[in-house]
PATORNU-298401 format. One line per 5 residues: number of its first residue (from 1); their letters; for each residue y negated, x, z of C-alpha. Coordinates in Angstrom, 1 decimal, decimal comma. Example, Ala and Ser with C-alpha at 12.3 -4.5 7.8 and 13.67 -1.06 7.14 Angstrom:
2
1> as> 4,5/12,3/7,8  1,1/13,7/7,1
% end
This chain:
406
1> xxxxx> 43,6/7,3/28,0  45,1/8,4/31,3  45,9/11,5/33,2  49,4/12,7/33,8  50,2/12,2/37,5
6> xxxxx> 49,1/15,2/39,4  52,1/15,2/41,8  54,6/15,0/38,9  52,9/17,7/37,0  53,0/20,0/40,0
11> xxxxx> 56,7/19,3/40,6  58,0/20,4/37,2  55,3/22,5/35,7  52,8/25,1/36,5  51,5/28,5/35,7
16> xxxxx> 53,8/31,3/34,8  51,4/34,1/34,4  53,1/37,3/33,2  51,8/40,8/32,6  52,4/41,9/29,1
21> xxxxx> 53,0/45,6/29,0  54,7/45,7/25,6  57,3/48,5/25,3  59,1/49,0/22,0  62,9/49,1/22,3
26> xxxxx> 63,1/52,3/20,4  59,8/53,9/21,2  61,1/56,8/23,4  64,5/57,5/21,9  65,6/55,1/19,2
31> xxxxx> 69,4/54,8/19,2  71,1/56,2/16,1  73,0/53,9/13,8  76,7/54,3/13,4  77,7/55,5/9,9
36> xxxxx> 78,6/52,5/7,6  82,2/51,9/6,7  83,0/51,0/3,1  83,0/47,2/3,7  79,8/47,4/5,7
41> xxxxx> 78,1/49,4/3,0  79,3/46,9/0,4  77,8/44,0/2,4  74,4/45,7/2,9  74,1/46,6/-0,8
46> xxxxx> 75,0/43,0/-1,7  72,3/41,7/0,7  69,7/44,1/-0,7  70,5/43,0/-4,2  70,3/39,3/-3,2
51> xxxxx> 66,8/39,8/-1,6  65,6/41,8/-4,6  66,5/38,9/-6,9  64,9/36,4/-4,6  61,7/38,5/-4,4
56> xxxxx> 61,6/38,9/-8,2  62,2/35,2/-9,0  60,0/33,9/-6,1  63,0/31,9/-4,7  62,2/29,2/-2,3
61> xxxxx> 63,7/28,8/1,2  67,3/27,6/1,3  67,2/24,0/2,3  70,3/24,4/4,4  68,9/27,2/6,6
66> xxxxx> 66,8/26,2/9,6  64,0/28,5/10,5  61,5/28,8/13,4  59,3/31,7/14,5  56,6/32,5/16,9
71> xxxxx> 53,9/35,2/16,8  52,8/37,0/20,0  50,7/40,0/20,8  52,9/43,1/21,0  52,4/46,8/21,5
76> xxxxx> 51,1/49,6/19,2  48,7/47,3/17,3  51,6/45,1/16,0  52,5/41,5/16,7  55,9/40,6/18,1
81> xxxxx> 57,5/37,9/15,9  60,8/36,5/17,3  62,6/34,0/15,0  65,5/31,6/15,2  67,9/30,9/12,3
86> xxxxx> 70,5/28,2/11,9  72,9/28,1/9,0  73,5/24,4/8,7  76,8/23,8/6,9  77,3/27,5/5,9
91> xxxxx> 80,5/29,0/7,5  80,2/32,7/8,4  82,4/34,1/11,1  81,4/37,7/10,6  77,9/37,7/9,1
96> xxxxx> 76,0/40,7/7,8  72,3/40,0/7,9  69,3/41,8/6,2  65,7/41,1/7,0  62,7/42,2/4,9
101> xxxxx> 59,0/41,6/5,3  56,8/42,0/2,2  53,0/42,2/2,5  50,8/39,6/0,8  47,2/40,3/-0,2
106> xxxxx> 44,9/37,5/-1,3  47,8/35,2/-1,6  49,8/37,5/-3,8  53,0/39,3/-2,7  52,8/43,1/-3,0
111> xxxxx> 54,9/44,6/-5,8  54,6/48,3/-5,0  56,5/48,3/-1,7  60,0/49,6/-1,6  63,0/50,0/0,7
116> xxxxx> 63,7/53,2/2,6  67,0/51,6/3,8  68,4/51,4/0,2  67,9/55,1/-0,3  69,9/55,8/2,9
121> xxxxx> 72,7/53,4/2,0  73,0/54,8/-1,5  72,7/58,5/-0,7  74,2/58,6/2,8  73,3/61,7/4,8
126> xxxxx> 72,0/61,7/8,3  72,3/58,5/10,2  69,1/56,6/10,0  67,4/55,6/13,3  67,1/52,0/14,1
131> xxxxx> 63,6/50,6/13,2  61,4/49,7/16,1  62,0/46,0/15,7  62,0/44,8/19,3  60,1/45,1/22,5
136> xxxxx> 60,7/44,1/26,1  58,7/43,7/29,2  60,0/46,1/31,8  61,4/45,2/35,3  58,6/43,5/37,3
141> xxxxx> 56,5/42,8/34,2  57,5/39,2/33,9  58,0/37,8/37,4  59,7/34,4/37,3  57,2/31,9/38,8
146> xxxxx> 54,4/34,2/37,9  51,8/36,1/39,9  50,1/32,7/40,2  52,4/31,9/43,2  50,0/34,0/45,3
151> xxxxx> 46,9/32,2/44,2  44,6/30,9/46,8  43,9/27,9/44,6  46,2/25,1/45,8  46,7/23,5/42,3
156> xxxxx> 47,6/26,8/40,7  49,8/28,1/43,5  51,8/24,9/43,9  52,5/24,6/40,2  53,5/28,2/40,0
161> xxxxx> 55,9/28,0/42,9  57,8/25,2/41,1  58,7/27,7/38,3  60,5/30,2/40,6  60,1/33,0/43,0
166> xxxxx> 57,8/36,0/42,6  59,7/39,1/41,4  57,2/41,9/41,1  58,3/45,5/41,5  55,2/47,8/41,5
171> xxxxx> 57,2/51,0/41,1  58,9/49,8/38,0  55,6/48,5/36,6  54,0/52,0/36,9  57,1/53,6/35,3
176> xxxxx> 57,1/51,2/32,3  53,3/51,6/32,0  53,6/55,3/31,7  56,4/54,9/29,1  54,2/52,5/27,1
181> xxxxx> 51,3/54,9/27,1  53,4/57,8/26,0  55,0/55,6/23,2  51,5/54,4/22,1  50,3/58,0/21,7
186> xxxxx> 53,4/58,9/19,7  53,0/55,9/17,5  49,3/56,4/16,9  50,0/59,9/15,6  52,2/58,4/12,9
191> xxxxx> 50,7/56,8/9,9  52,4/53,9/8,2  53,5/54,5/4,6  51,7/51,7/2,6  54,5/51,9/-0,1
196> xxxxx> 57,3/51,0/2,3  58,2/47,5/3,4  56,4/46,8/6,7  59,7/45,8/8,2  63,4/45,8/7,2
201> xxxxx> 66,6/46,0/9,1  70,3/44,9/8,9  72,6/43,6/11,5  76,4/43,0/11,9  77,6/40,4/14,5
206> xxxxx> 80,1/37,7/15,0  79,0/34,1/15,0  80,5/31,0/16,5  80,6/27,8/14,4  77,2/26,0/14,6
211> xxxxx> 75,6/28,8/16,6  72,2/30,1/15,6  70,8/33,6/15,2  67,8/35,2/17,0  66,1/38,4/16,1
216> xxxxx> 62,5/39,7/16,0  60,1/41,7/13,8  57,2/43,9/14,6  54,3/43,5/12,1  50,6/44,5/12,0
221> xxxxx> 48,0/41,8/11,3  48,2/40,3/7,9  50,2/37,8/5,7  53,8/38,4/4,9  56,8/36,9/3,1
226> xxxxx> 59,9/37,3/5,3  63,2/37,3/3,5  66,5/36,8/5,4  69,8/37,2/3,7  73,3/36,6/5,2
231> xxxxx> 76,8/37,0/3,9  80,2/37,0/5,5  81,2/40,6/5,5  84,9/39,7/5,2  84,2/37,8/1,9
236> xxxxx> 81,6/39,8/0,1  83,4/39,8/-3,2  84,3/36,1/-3,2  81,0/34,6/-1,8  77,3/34,7/-2,4
241> xxxxx> 74,6/35,6/0,0  72,5/32,8/1,6  68,8/33,8/1,3  65,8/32,1/2,8  62,1/33,0/2,5
246> xxxxx> 59,2/32,1/4,8  55,5/33,1/4,7  54,0/34,0/8,1  50,5/34,9/9,1  49,9/37,5/11,9
251> xxxxx> 46,5/37,1/13,4  44,5/40,1/14,6  45,1/40,1/18,3  43,1/43,3/18,6  39,8/42,0/17,4
256> xxxxx> 38,5/41,8/21,0  38,3/38,0/20,8  39,9/35,4/23,1  43,1/34,2/21,4  46,3/32,3/22,1
261> xxxxx> 49,7/33,1/20,7  51,8/30,3/19,0  53,1/27,8/21,5  56,8/28,0/22,4  58,4/24,7/23,3
266> xxxxx> 61,1/25,8/25,8  64,3/24,1/26,8  64,6/26,5/29,8  63,3/29,7/31,3  66,2/31,6/32,8
271> xxxxx> 66,1/34,1/35,6  68,0/37,3/34,8  69,6/39,6/37,3  68,4/42,6/35,3  66,6/43,1/32,0
276> xxxxx> 68,8/43,5/28,9  69,7/47,0/28,0  68,0/48,2/24,7  71,3/47,8/22,9  71,4/44,1/23,7
281> xxxxx> 67,6/43,4/23,6  67,5/42,8/19,8  70,0/39,9/20,3  67,8/38,3/22,9  64,3/38,5/21,4
286> xxxxx> 63,0/35,8/23,8  63,9/37,8/26,9  61,1/39,5/28,7  62,1/41,6/31,7  63,7/39,3/34,3
291> xxxxx> 63,1/36,1/32,4  64,5/34,7/29,2  62,8/31,8/27,4  65,2/29,4/25,7  63,3/27,7/22,8
296> xxxxx> 64,3/24,1/21,9  66,4/23,9/18,8  64,0/21,2/17,4  60,8/19,8/18,7  62,4/16,4/19,6
301> xxxxx> 62,7/15,1/23,1  63,6/11,9/24,9  61,7/10,1/27,7  64,2/11,6/30,2  63,1/15,2/29,2
306> xxxxx> 60,3/17,4/30,4  58,2/19,2/27,9  57,8/22,9/28,8  55,4/25,1/26,8  55,1/28,9/27,1
311> xxxxx> 52,4/30,9/25,4  50,2/34,1/25,7  46,5/34,3/26,5  45,0/37,4/24,9  41,8/39,3/25,3
316> xxxxx> 40,3/37,5/28,2  37,5/39,0/30,3  38,4/41,2/33,2  37,7/42,0/36,0  36,2/38,9/37,6
321> xxxxx> 38,4/36,8/35,3  37,9/33,0/35,4  40,1/31,1/32,9  40,7/27,4/32,6  43,6/26,1/30,7
326> xxxxx> 43,7/22,4/29,6  46,7/20,5/28,1  45,8/17,5/26,0  48,3/15,2/24,3  47,5/13,2/21,1
331> xxxxx> 49,4/10,5/19,3  49,7/11,4/15,6  51,8/8,6/14,2  48,9/7,1/12,4  45,4/8,2/13,1
336> xxxxx> 45,2/11,1/15,6  44,1/9,7/18,9  44,0/10,9/22,5  46,9/9,9/24,7  46,6/11,8/28,0
341> xxxxx> 46,1/15,2/29,6  47,2/17,1/32,7  45,0/18,5/35,4  43,5/21,9/34,3  45,0/25,2/35,5
346> xxxxx> 42,5/27,7/36,8  43,3/31,5/36,9  41,3/34,3/38,4  42,0/38,1/39,0  44,5/37,4/41,7
351> xxxxx> 46,5/35,2/39,4  46,6/37,5/36,4  48,3/40,8/35,6  46,4/44,0/35,9  44,3/44,6/32,8
356> xxxxx> 45,0/47,5/30,5  42,3/50,1/29,7  41,2/48,3/26,6  43,0/44,9/26,4  44,4/42,0/28,4
361> xxxxx> 47,3/39,7/27,9  49,2/37,3/30,1  51,7/34,5/29,6  51,2/31,0/31,0  53,4/27,9/31,1
366> xxxxx> 53,1/24,2/31,8  55,8/21,5/32,2  55,1/17,8/31,8  57,6/14,9/32,3  57,8/12,7/29,3
371> xxxxx> 58,7/9,5/31,1  55,3/7,9/30,5  55,3/8,8/26,8  56,3/5,9/24,6  58,6/6,8/21,6
376> xxxxx> 56,5/8,3/18,8  55,0/11,4/17,3  52,7/13,6/19,4  50,7/16,8/19,4  50,0/19,0/22,3
381> xxxxx> 46,7/21,0/22,2  46,2/23,8/24,6  42,6/24,9/25,2  41,7/28,0/27,3  38,1/28,7/28,3
386> xxxxx> 37,0/32,1/29,5  33,9/31,9/31,7  33,3/35,6/31,6  33,1/35,9/27,7  32,1/32,2/27,2
391> xxxxx> 34,8/31,9/24,6  37,3/29,2/23,9  40,7/29,5/22,2  43,0/26,7/21,1  46,5/26,2/19,8
396> xxxxx> 48,6/23,2/19,0  52,2/22,2/18,5  53,8/18,9/17,3  56,8/17,1/18,8  58,5/13,7/18,9
401> xxxxx> 59,7/11,5/21,8  62,5/9,0/21,5  63,9/6,5/24,0  67,2/7,1/25,9  69,5/10,1/26,0
406> x> 69,9/12,1/22,8
% end
């Protein structure tokens, strides 16, 4: 067992602590959809039919379709679930895509839920509003480098400075906070229909060969089967839809207990000149205000890489916050055994975003060079201790390391 070199860890890693005022893309004034043309309507109906069949026959995931998702605490008592989809060998230049989430209860998929989208596609009428499927963190809500750059703790401040410069705009923060509170009141006044799918939406876009697709869902706590169907809208009559299904579990981030989101292994964290406009936000589900996380396509690295992890810390005690984050690596090729760990990160009130009236949430990140990691299979375990509530929360993610350049 040994500790990752403190100097190296500071140089490439550190705390990226981000305030998480979650604002739904369509909360205030959801953009209206354009009326469907004949070919678009035909494509959506074909996708609805394909997912209906997959749901009835309990079809398994398409082996040629790659899938990865993460679950984070969102707004309005719903989790934010960004996902990434790769088509493998399937060729689609102009895909139409349909996404449906179906509730599961005691391990059994609900049969009574139905589609409101189908009724609109079949009957026409007024243009349906886009579902509230995305959220963003407003300008100033996700400072690149994190509030931790101002920390009086040397170990925290030095690590945070390596991630970037502090970009915090208090005026924009207050504006977005007011918008979020108004949206929350509006959402709380609206009860969810238990007989409708918790989430469904369709998308039209162009796709470059070999490129992946990124979108997001908003779902309340629970278990769901998520169906995704795609078809080339230029070949609806001569091709079949590609359908994949995955079961996801959304934890209750609102149970007032310390919790961590799923861990995102990132290839990069990009600085944006400005947040994406609502019209583009759904195409960039890993963008939060002035920063965009670029997840790795696969959890496979070489010794020349650095492993970067991004995640949320939810429901920590405040004020007088005192959090300690520890990053421990295990070898898992064979019996699970300790390999190494980094120096802990320590966060206090001055390092964290302002708490909300009833809840707290912040992002954190750490980067570790993989040079000292021999080729093999590993697991990173993140453990966060909250001194104020005396609670500990953990999350883990697996990855592999190979020698040389990929």
